N, C-alpha and C positions, 0 to 999 in steps of 0.2 A: 510517312517518311522515317519515322524513328524506328518501326519494326526492319524497314529494307535497311536502314544503317546497321541494326544490330545483325541481320543476316549477312551483310557484307563482312563484318570482322569475323564473324562466324566460320564464313565461307573462306576468308583470307587465313585463317588460324586451321583450317580444317586438316591439311596434310599432317602438320605437327600432332593433332590430336589423335590422328589415326596411328601414327607412329606408337605414341606413347601407349594407347590400346593394345596394339599389335605385341609391343614389349611386354604389357602387364600379361597378356595371355600367354606369352612364352615363358615369362617367369613362372607363371601358375603351374603351364604342363611340367617344366623341369623340375620345379618345386615338390610337385606331387609325385613325379618320377623317383626323384630324390628319395621322398619319404616311403614309398612303397617297398623301393629296391632295398633300403636298410630297414624295414618295419618301424618307421618313425612316424606313421601317420597317426595323427589325432583329429578329432573333429573339431575340437575348439581352435585349432590352427588354420583348417580348413575354412571355418567360419570367418576369420579374419580376412581371408581373401576379398571375400565381398565388401566388407568395411574399407579395405584399402581401395578399392575400385571406386566406390563411393566416395571417399575423400579426394581421391585423385581428380575424378569427372567433377566433383564440387569447388575444387580450386581453380580448375580451368574455367569453369563457368564463371566463378568469381573474378577471375582475372580478365575474362572477355567483358564482364558489367564495368570492370574499372577503365577497361580501354574505350567503351562506349560512353561511359561519364565523361571520360576526358575529351574525347571527340565534341561531345554536346558542349562542353564549356568552352571549346574553343570556336564551336559554331556561334555561341551567344556572344563572345567576344569579338566575331567578326573576323577570325583569322582565315587566310586563304589557304594554308597549309596546315593539314591536321597531323600531329606528331603524337605518338603514344609510347613510343621508346620500345614497342614490340615486347611488351612485359610478358605477353601471354607465350610469344615464341620462347623466351627466355625462361619461363616456369617449365614448358615443356621439355626443352632442353635439358634442365636441371632433373626432372622426373625420369628422362631418358636415361642419363648418365647412372642415376640410381638402380633402374631396372637391369641394365646392362651389367652393370657390377653385380648385382644378385644373381643373373642369370649366369655371369661367367662361374660364379661361386657355386652354383648348382652344378653345372658341367664337370668342374673341377673335384667336387666331392663323388659325381657317377663315374668320371671317366679317368680321374687321377691328374689330369692334363688341366695347364691354366692355359686357356685361348689366347686371354688377352695378351699376355706377355709373349706368346709364339707369334701372334698377329704383328705385334709392336717391334719384334727383332726381326721380322720378315721384312716389314717397311724399311726398318734402318739398314739394314743389308742391302735392298734394292736402291735406297738414296744414295749410300756408298758407292756403290757400282755406278749407277749413272754418274755421280758427280766425279768419280775418277774416269770414265769415259769421257765426259764433256772436257776434263782438265789435260786429256791426252795421256792420262796413265794407264797402264794395263795391270791386271791383277798379278800377274807373273812378277814383275819388276815391284810390286809393293809386298808380295810375299817373301823376296829375297832380302828386302830391307829389314 
């Protein structure tokens, strides 16, 4: 029963873990591309990639164990509902933000473009357009004003 509970927690968090691993791999690829393109490759920095992956996976495993312990405590107390606060998901989201920031930084060095700013500005423009359409304003009247 305990192992089944641990597997359930792991399976519940698996999509988030896969996203973090995918972002780690993308960050590694873009980082190596940046290093080779600008002749900045150093084996000591390359070795840090593996320690970073081990730390990330270790933290995720530790947070899954904390969720496992929280549920076990709630079972022992006779609780009907089990609440963990989704701490592993929160950790994975934080790790994903860090990796996305690093990927964007690598892309900015490689291409000279800041993709996060481009995407954010695009989304803001689309929201403004949709809002104006919903409010009955057309873009020509807004440009004249």
